[in-house]
BAFI-3210 file (N, C-alpha, C; in Angstrom, 3 decimals, decimal comma, padded with zeros to 6 digits):
// residues 221
n [1|2|3|4|5|6|7|8|9|10|11|12|13|14|15|16|17|18|19|20|21|22|23|24|25|26|27|28|29|30|31|32|33|34|35|36|37|38|39|40|41|42|43|44|45|46|47|48|49|50|51|52|53|54|55|56|57|58|59|60|61|62|63|64|65|66|67|68|69|70|71|72|73|74|75|76|77|78|79|80|81|82|83|84|85|86|87|88|89|90|91|92|93|94|95|96|97|98|99|100|101|102|103|104|105|106|107|108|109|110|111|112|113|114|115|116|117|118|119|120|121|122|123|124|125|126|127|128|129|130|131|132|133|134|135|136|137|138|139|140|141|142|143|144|145|146|147|148|149|150|151|152|153|154|155|156|157|158|159|160|161|162|163|164|165|166|167|168|169|170|171|172|173|174|175|176|177|178|179|180|181|182|183|184|185|186|187|188|189|190|191|192|193|194|195|196|197|198|199|200|201|202|203|204|205|206|207|208|209|210|211|212|213|214|215|216|217|218|219|220|221]
n.u [292,933|289,507|286,870|283,374|281,510|278,896|277,695|278,922|277,702|275,099|274,908|276,222|274,266|272,350|273,278|274,872|277,614|278,241|277,467|279,456|281,586|281,270|282,203|284,624|287,495|289,560|288,729|288,977|288,635|287,431|288,305|285,927|285,912|285,643|282,879|279,638|278,552|276,598|273,160|272,870|274,387|274,842|277,032|278,791|281,200|284,167|287,612|288,964|291,872|293,654|296,245|296,515|298,102|296,991|296,357|294,093|294,469|294,910|292,470|290,747|291,727|291,649|288,703|288,157|289,445|287,919|285,420|281,962|280,152|282,609|284,303|285,791|288,503|290,242|293,261|294,021|295,817|294,511|294,266|292,982|292,443|290,195|289,645|287,745|284,264|281,253|280,965|282,546|281,061|278,994|279,771|280,870|278,278|277,371|278,981|278,135|279,363|279,883|280,275|282,064|284,882|287,003|289,748|290,523|289,620|286,222|283,981|281,382|278,808|276,286|274,931|275,926|274,884|272,486|272,842|272,343|274,474|276,940|278,878|281,771|283,859|286,719|286,863|284,961|285,528|285,763|288,276|290,001|292,396|295,305|295,967|298,522|299,885|300,311|298,690|299,393|297,004|295,697|297,330|298,349|296,848|296,532|293,721|291,438|293,076|293,472|294,745|294,293|293,777|294,080|291,015|290,113|287,190|284,785|282,728|280,046|277,817|275,168|276,714|279,412|282,586|283,846|286,734|287,140|289,076|289,214|289,322|288,047|285,839|283,189|282,959|283,321|281,006|278,910|279,050|278,595|275,917|274,714|275,154|273,094|270,840|270,585|270,575|268,059|266,350|266,712|265,651|263,052|262,231|262,801|260,800|258,797|258,609|260,642|263,659|266,904|268,923|267,948|268,695|271,275|274,207|274,742|274,874|276,686|278,851|279,720|280,344|282,545|284,327|284,812|286,146|288,320|288,543|288,650|286,053|283,211|280,846|277,566|275,079|271,891|269,977]
n.v [200,713|200,638|201,430|200,343|202,434|202,890|200,269|199,290|200,697|199,978|197,438|197,505|198,970|196,759|195,328|194,289|195,359|193,405|191,188|191,338|190,974|188,383|186,823|187,055|186,607|188,521|190,899|194,557|195,946|198,946|200,490|200,150|202,156|204,390|206,103|206,981|210,027|211,638|211,866|209,638|206,709|205,260|204,843|204,716|204,855|205,815|206,432|209,300|210,375|211,802|212,824|214,219|215,966|217,471|219,603|221,102|222,083|220,260|218,992|220,557|220,970|218,422|218,215|220,308|218,999|216,496|214,768|214,734|212,002|210,857|209,687|211,158|210,375|210,793|210,549|211,221|210,646|209,128|211,231|213,784|216,453|218,405|217,881|218,896|220,071|221,467|223,372|221,820|219,731|220,814|221,923|219,570|218,430|220,239|219,556|217,093|214,917|211,526|210,725|211,554|210,414|210,521|209,981|210,743|213,930|215,403|218,186|220,629|219,327|219,925|220,586|218,758|216,345|216,256|215,937|214,937|213,961|211,200|211,144|210,277|209,754|209,515|210,881|213,383|216,916|220,301|221,728|222,810|222,418|223,540|225,608|225,312|223,650|222,551|219,431|216,357|215,140|212,013|210,261|206,871|206,043|205,475|204,664|204,266|202,007|200,557|200,103|202,485|203,353|205,978|205,719|203,394|201,712|202,475|201,486|201,966|201,282|200,725|198,684|199,151|200,215|199,331|198,482|198,239|196,706|198,424|196,879|194,209|195,078|194,221|191,780|190,878|191,980|191,107|188,426|188,873|189,700|187,179|185,980|187,432|186,682|184,009|184,260|185,390|183,229|181,604|183,335|183,246|180,461|180,232|182,182|180,512|178,704|176,919|175,353|176,927|175,260|173,572|174,673|174,578|173,154|171,889|169,534|167,839|169,413|169,730|166,995|166,515|168,487|167,312|164,882|166,029|166,677|169,118|171,683|173,608|175,840|176,017|177,313|175,231|175,482]
n.w [-106,370|-107,506|-105,740|-105,439|-103,702|-103,637|-103,469|-101,406|-099,292|-099,553|-098,889|-096,316|-094,758|-094,473|-092,737|-089,502|-086,893|-085,610|-087,060|-089,233|-087,652|-086,910|-089,202|-089,697|-087,533|-087,338|-087,783|-087,518|-084,706|-083,374|-079,978|-077,203|-075,828|-077,048|-077,740|-078,798|-079,090|-080,196|-081,668|-083,350|-083,955|-086,306|-089,012|-092,070|-094,346|-096,470|-094,820|-093,769|-092,925|-090,007|-087,902|-084,899|-082,122|-079,323|-080,695|-082,959|-085,314|-087,688|-087,655|-088,690|-090,988|-092,263|-092,297|-094,240|-096,716|-097,059|-098,601|-099,508|-097,712|-096,731|-093,720|-090,949|-089,340|-086,536|-085,170|-081,963|-080,173|-077,571|-076,008|-073,375|-074,277|-076,123|-079,466|-081,441|-081,847|-081,483|-083,922|-085,547|-086,179|-087,130|-089,592|-090,685|-091,000|-093,201|-095,188|-095,725|-094,412|-093,591|-090,644|-087,637|-085,990|-083,173|-081,415|-078,701|-076,900|-077,253|-077,453|-076,732|-075,845|-075,523|-077,755|-079,530|-078,391|-079,376|-082,227|-085,641|-086,870|-086,657|-084,204|-082,441|-079,475|-077,236|-075,155|-073,266|-072,838|-071,635|-072,433|-074,967|-077,688|-078,849|-082,006|-083,719|-085,186|-088,276|-090,137|-091,807|-093,887|-094,219|-094,082|-092,498|-089,527|-085,873|-084,428|-081,745|-081,194|-083,144|-086,509|-089,388|-092,417|-094,942|-096,801|-096,004|-095,380|-092,721|-090,240|-088,057|-085,644|-083,102|-081,467|-082,024|-083,563|-086,666|-088,855|-092,486|-095,093|-098,010|-100,523|-100,165|-098,795|-099,997|-100,057|-097,753|-096,663|-097,960|-097,013|-094,463|-094,534|-095,258|-092,750|-091,286|-092,376|-091,801|-089,071|-088,762|-089,829|-087,658|-085,408|-086,462|-085,867|-083,220|-082,391|-083,042|-080,911|-080,906|-079,375|-078,911|-079,208|-081,147|-083,543|-083,828|-084,175|-081,635|-080,020|-081,540|-081,680|-079,111|-078,589|-080,156|-079,264|-077,039|-077,433|-078,343|-080,891|-083,846|-084,149|-084,756|-083,885|-085,314|-087,233|-088,159|-089,875]
ca.u [291,643|288,131|285,769|281,983|281,051|277,295|277,442|279,048|276,763|273,898|275,187|276,395|272,738|271,568|274,104|275,311|278,731|278,219|277,221|280,648|282,841|281,155|282,589|286,486|288,049|290,502|288,169|289,618|287,334|288,073|287,894|284,839|286,380|285,073|281,711|278,965|278,105|275,457|272,010|273,101|275,404|275,213|277,728|279,560|282,026|285,738|288,240|289,928|292,560|294,542|297,009|296,809|298,213|296,388|296,416|293,297|294,591|294,819|290,985|289,971|292,342|290,622|287,053|288,416|289,511|287,005|284,357|280,517|280,061|283,546|284,243|286,676|289,082|291,089|294,396|294,495|296,720|293,749|294,423|291,667|292,250|289,285|290,036|286,822|283,069|279,890|281,274|283,235|279,981|278,226|280,860|280,966|276,918|277,156|279,354|277,540|280,160|279,205|280,609|283,536|285,683|288,287|290,418|290,963|288,273|285,220|283,179|279,935|277,607|274,891|274,846|276,402|274,079|271,136|273,164|272,173|275,833|277,079|280,153|282,524|284,881|287,265|286,767|284,566|286,370|285,681|289,421|290,182|293,881|295,834|295,759|299,758|300,741|299,532|298,997|299,451|295,683|295,715|298,331|297,793|296,830|296,334|292,518|290,925|293,512|293,593|295,402|293,549|294,391|292,934|290,281|289,660|285,786|284,572|281,229|279,792|276,437|275,035|277,594|280,954|283,249|284,806|287,298|287,736|289,855|288,055|289,614|287,394|284,492|281,980|282,812|282,994|279,505|278,063|279,174|277,840|274,450|274,525|274,945|271,898|269,808|270,498|269,953|266,614|265,920|266,518|264,474|261,545|262,328|262,433|259,322|257,729|258,828|261,910|264,646|267,932|269,818|267,293|269,172|272,430|274,921|275,310|275,202|277,777|279,973|280,282|280,996|283,624|285,327|285,258|286,852|289,758|288,583|288,268|284,893|282,542|279,361|277,037|273,501|271,806|268,763]
ca.v [199,921|201,126|200,727|200,916|202,777|202,667|199,028|198,690|201,466|199,317|196,202|198,006|199,454|195,610|194,407|195,332|195,119|192,021|190,009|191,758|190,507|187,025|186,479|187,101|187,071|189,381|192,146|195,681|196,539|199,786|200,295|200,556|203,553|205,285|206,180|207,944|211,600|212,395|211,168|208,700|206,054|204,661|205,429|203,912|205,640|205,856|207,407|210,601|210,059|212,910|212,795|215,319|215,990|218,484|220,865|220,627|222,571|219,207|218,394|221,651|220,717|217,330|218,620|220,918|218,348|215,771|214,544|213,681|210,427|210,621|209,678|211,766|209,679|211,615|209,979|212,125|209,705|209,230|212,415|214,373|217,709|218,359|218,484|218,962|220,429|221,990|224,198|220,773|218,757|221,571|222,047|218,122|218,203|220,963|219,100|215,597|213,768|210,420|210,993|211,942|209,821|211,198|209,052|212,007|214,812|216,147|219,272|221,094|218,114|220,624|220,698|217,456|215,415|216,054|216,336|213,765|213,271|210,180|211,566|209,310|210,414|208,830|211,575|214,486|217,735|221,721|222,322|222,696|222,231|224,827|225,602|225,870|222,640|221,571|218,181|215,722|214,413|210,623|209,107|206,013|206,451|204,381|205,048|203,120|200,506|199,766|201,049|203,015|204,103|206,720|205,089|202,171|201,519|202,314|201,229|201,724|201,096|200,505|197,819|199,665|200,289|198,226|199,061|196,908|196,795|198,443|195,717|193,186|195,106|194,066|190,206|190,834|192,454|189,872|187,366|189,358|189,526|185,862|185,253|188,002|185,919|182,803|184,690|185,774|182,076|181,273|184,109|182,734|179,277|180,573|182,659|179,539|177,669|175,940|175,636|177,301|173,918|172,994|175,618|174,813|171,696|171,546|168,027|167,242|170,348|169,512|165,653|166,509|169,081|166,416|164,107|166,588|167,196|170,525|171,822|174,838|175,797|176,899|177,062|174,307|175,926]
ca.w [-106,922|-107,594|-104,850|-105,593|-102,421|-103,558|-103,172|-100,074|-098,262|-099,432|-098,053|-094,839|-094,115|-094,348|-091,606|-088,328|-086,982|-085,133|-088,088|-089,600|-086,933|-087,120|-090,644|-089,577|-086,211|-087,620|-088,088|-087,146|-084,009|-082,352|-078,660|-076,728|-074,922|-078,237|-077,434|-079,343|-078,265|-080,695|-081,461|-084,506|-083,825|-087,556|-090,038|-092,955|-095,498|-096,627|-093,713|-094,155|-091,641|-089,496|-086,836|-083,892|-080,554|-078,293|-081,403|-083,749|-086,725|-088,530|-087,862|-089,519|-092,657|-092,923|-093,017|-095,643|-097,876|-096,981|-099,636|-099,227|-097,299|-095,764|-092,159|-090,222|-088,365|-085,845|-084,376|-081,276|-079,293|-076,484|-074,882|-073,190|-074,847|-077,126|-080,851|-082,123|-081,114|-082,257|-085,320|-086,452|-086,252|-088,092|-090,586|-091,339|-091,719|-094,239|-096,169|-095,874|-094,008|-092,684|-089,305|-086,974|-084,905|-082,496|-080,284|-077,822|-076,609|-077,819|-076,371|-076,692|-075,919|-075,534|-079,391|-079,917|-078,114|-080,205|-083,409|-086,568|-087,347|-085,842|-083,653|-081,665|-078,854|-076,059|-073,801|-073,126|-071,900|-072,220|-072,493|-076,588|-078,008|-079,997|-083,597|-084,141|-085,695|-089,362|-090,226|-093,014|-093,894|-095,125|-093,609|-091,484|-087,833|-085,021|-083,627|-081,175|-080,791|-084,600|-087,686|-090,422|-093,768|-095,808|-097,679|-095,259|-094,939|-091,480|-090,301|-086,828|-084,957|-081,971|-081,014|-082,146|-084,964|-087,205|-089,979|-093,496|-096,277|-099,206|-101,512|-099,844|-097,956|-100,474|-100,139|-096,246|-095,980|-098,505|-095,995|-093,264|-094,983|-095,221|-091,435|-090,891|-092,867|-090,945|-087,822|-089,190|-089,626|-086,163|-084,722|-086,974|-085,423|-081,550|-082,160|-082,976|-079,914|-080,900|-078,649|-079,675|-079,713|-082,521|-084,520|-083,824|-084,085|-080,178|-079,541|-082,333|-081,475|-077,602|-078,489|-080,891|-078,249|-075,761|-077,998|-078,700|-082,484|-083,880|-084,398|-084,910|-083,628|-086,785|-087,528|-089,104|-090,499]
c.u [290,223|287,143|284,386|281,252|279,487|276,845|277,965|278,344|275,614|274,063|275,257|275,067|271,909|272,083|274,573|276,852|279,265|278,237|278,843|281,688|282,638|281,751|284,060|286,572|288,829|289,988|288,591|288,471|287,990|287,533|286,780|284,738|285,901|283,723|280,946|278,350|276,934|274,118|271,730|274,301|276,089|275,925|278,414|280,294|283,552|286,532|289,372|290,877|293,443|295,209|297,306|297,414|298,164|296,425|295,228|293,067|294,362|293,470|290,435|290,703|291,659|289,399|287,327|288,374|288,619|285,951|283,150|280,690|281,280|283,330|285,804|287,030|290,343|291,963|294,835|295,433|295,780|294,176|293,408|291,491|291,173|290,037|288,888|285,580|282,159|280,147|281,953|282,059|279,339|278,694|280,662|279,260|276,601|277,775|279,274|278,361|279,657|279,298|281,892|283,883|286,836|288,427|291,286|289,619|287,641|284,452|281,975|278,954|276,302|274,237|275,132|275,313|273,010|271,400|273,072|273,573|276,238|278,813|280,604|283,653|285,688|286,853|285,620|285,250|285,969|286,744|289,791|291,957|294,479|295,711|297,298|300,279|299,958|299,947|299,046|298,124|296,014|296,503|298,009|298,008|296,452|294,731|291,767|291,596|293,872|294,093|294,401|293,974|293,358|292,289|289,509|287,974|285,618|282,854|281,303|277,980|276,194|276,082|279,143|281,377|284,136|285,326|287,590|288,509|289,112|288,343|288,781|286,269|283,412|281,848|282,763|281,537|278,463|277,982|278,077|276,175|273,907|274,218|273,506|271,082|269,572|270,264|268,534|265,939|265,732|265,843|263,108|261,351|262,040|261,164|258,228|257,701|259,670|262,773|265,909|269,036|269,067|267,795|270,244|273,103|275,478|275,848|276,597|278,951|280,471|280,906|282,205|284,502|285,863|285,970|288,200|289,781|288,254|286,475|284,422|281,531|278,592|275,487|273,168|270,592|269,373]
c.v [200,718|200,635|201,309|201,047|202,855|201,320|198,679|199,466|200,642|198,129|196,550|198,203|197,949|194,988|195,121|194,712|193,852|190,865|190,168|190,970|188,677|186,332|186,367|187,278|187,934|190,616|193,152|196,057|197,789|199,815|200,732|201,633|204,464|205,228|207,407|208,933|212,152|211,322|210,009|208,049|205,331|204,960|204,368|205,004|205,367|206,738|208,329|210,758|211,311|212,477|213,853|215,085|217,462|219,810|220,535|221,203|221,625|218,535|219,529|221,497|219,407|217,381|219,305|220,297|216,985|216,005|214,367|212,129|210,010|210,452|209,946|210,925|210,373|210,436|211,207|211,616|209,529|209,948|213,268|215,624|217,332|218,806|218,726|219,436|220,830|222,368|222,895|219,953|219,520|221,772|220,411|217,745|218,598|220,127|217,342|214,787|212,686|210,472|211,540|210,789|210,282|210,219|210,390|212,750|215,435|217,058|219,777|219,889|218,748|220,508|219,270|216,261|215,079|216,137|214,961|213,028|212,305|210,839|210,545|209,992|209,504|209,696|212,967|215,720|219,267|222,094|221,721|222,908|223,327|224,683|226,101|224,762|222,075|220,332|217,604|214,883|213,342|209,914|208,109|206,262|205,276|205,486|204,041|201,819|199,707|200,618|201,311|203,699|204,949|205,863|203,795|202,532|201,322|202,231|200,961|201,781|200,985|199,844|198,362|199,988|199,421|198,918|197,853|197,448|197,089|197,326|194,601|193,364|194,504|192,455|189,978|191,215|191,589|188,733|187,598|189,351|188,088|185,426|186,262|187,089|184,871|183,230|184,931|184,467|181,389|182,019|183,651|181,541|179,249|181,436|181,612|178,330|176,936|176,346|176,092|176,344|173,173|173,722|175,624|173,324|171,334|170,515|167,766|168,278|169,916|168,045|165,662|167,233|167,974|165,197|164,607|166,587|168,636|170,781|173,204|174,811|176,537|176,395|175,991|174,255|176,356]
c.w [-106,955|-106,502|-105,185|-104,101|-102,361|-102,813|-101,832|-098,854|-098,321|-098,687|-096,664|-094,115|-093,978|-093,029|-090,420|-087,926|-086,195|-085,921|-088,767|-089,086|-086,889|-088,514|-090,498|-088,147|-086,166|-087,977|-087,131|-086,224|-083,006|-080,777|-078,039|-076,153|-075,887|-078,197|-078,458|-078,741|-078,924|-080,613|-082,335|-084,060|-085,082|-088,462|-090,884|-094,179|-095,297|-095,415|-094,161|-092,794|-091,418|-088,181|-086,030|-082,669|-079,621|-079,428|-082,668|-085,127|-087,720|-088,872|-089,183|-091,205|-093,290|-093,174|-094,186|-096,861|-097,925|-097,948|-098,909|-098,910|-096,756|-094,260|-091,862|-089,289|-087,743|-084,857|-082,885|-079,959|-077,843|-075,674|-074,621|-073,391|-076,011|-078,370|-081,787|-081,412|-082,012|-083,744|-086,192|-087,050|-087,379|-089,433|-091,412|-092,052|-092,933|-095,356|-096,713|-095,676|-093,466|-091,278|-089,114|-085,982|-084,555|-081,187|-079,664|-077,340|-077,449|-077,025|-076,918|-077,129|-075,679|-076,821|-079,730|-079,628|-078,975|-081,752|-084,377|-086,893|-086,449|-085,651|-082,439|-080,767|-077,770|-074,775|-074,228|-072,333|-072,617|-072,693|-074,298|-076,816|-078,475|-081,141|-084,035|-084,961|-086,739|-089,431|-091,210|-092,769|-095,014|-095,045|-092,718|-090,371|-087,183|-084,181|-083,110|-081,030|-082,407|-085,657|-088,772|-091,378|-094,191|-096,613|-097,138|-095,231|-093,054|-091,338|-088,778|-086,742|-083,622|-080,904|-081,388|-083,359|-085,558|-088,857|-091,051|-094,320|-097,238|-100,324|-101,123|-098,997|-098,660|-100,283|-098,425|-095,658|-096,705|-097,277|-094,647|-093,518|-094,932|-093,649|-090,845|-091,267|-092,258|-089,778|-087,585|-089,126|-088,250|-085,305|-085,211|-086,182|-083,926|-081,296|-082,234|-082,014|-080,041|-079,659|-079,425|-080,061|-080,720|-083,499|-084,650|-083,871|-082,625|-079,573|-080,214|-081,887|-080,158|-077,803|-079,115|-079,767|-077,490|-076,146|-078,800|-080,251|-082,543|-084,381|-084,393|-084,954|-084,621|-086,298|-088,428|-089,773|-091,931]
res [m|t|v|d|l|d|a|v|r|r|l|a|a|e|v|d|t|t|a|i|c|d|t|a|r|d|t|r|v|m|s|p|a|l|q|c|r|s|a|n|p|v|l|c|g|p|a|v|t|v|r|c|r|d|d|f|l|g|v|i|q|a|i|d|v|a|n|f|g|d|v|l|v|v|d|g|g|g|r|e|t|a|l|a|g|e|l|f|a|r|a|a|l|a|k|g|l|a|g|i|i|v|d|g|g|y|r|d|l|r|y|v|a|g|c|p|l|p|v|y|s|r|h|i|t|p|m|a|g|t|t|l|r|p|a|k|v|g|e|p|v|s|c|g|g|v|v|v|h|g|g|d|i|v|i|a|d|h|d|g|i|v|v|l|d|p|a|t|a|q|t|r|l|t|a|a|a|e|v|m|a|a|e|a|r|v|v|e|r|l|s|a|g|a|a|l|s|d|c|i|n|l|a|e|h|v|a|r|l|d|q|g|e|p|s|r|l|r|f|t|l]
***
């Protein structure tokens, strides 16, 4: 199916990953062990996937075929070997990629730490892998404990990394925008002196739970 990436990016810029997760408990969330190593944690774009094991030739292949706005998602098996570094970040910047996520090692933090390209990794290590094993780009991979397919929408910010099905991304992001709007109303009330319980169905929720009835805590504004 055709995905309106411009609309997805516009919506993603208005929400955060917490609001996305609040819309559905089954949101794919990558492990917090994947940490931002660069100056900018915020990214959004379709995934270009590749699987590597202690060999970064596949990462070079993936960068070569990636397009402007794509997010490079590398399944490195969580190993400590560095699968990318400064030159990869510079190459991704030059192509206009949205970010790099490596479930493995990254290196060259002297440059990467100040780089505007969002770069995430599980480990930092100076030891790089080999360049002997070509890889297939675009196949489903496991990254940060979740399955990522080529073309999935990857969104990251200060709270973490989430992955959305492109077919439902706009709907999910629109719902997240509604959550953000409700939270903004709560913030306004709190700033005016209201208590948090004035903004949610706290008493009703607790009473229903005490009676063994199903209930959901929600905003009442």
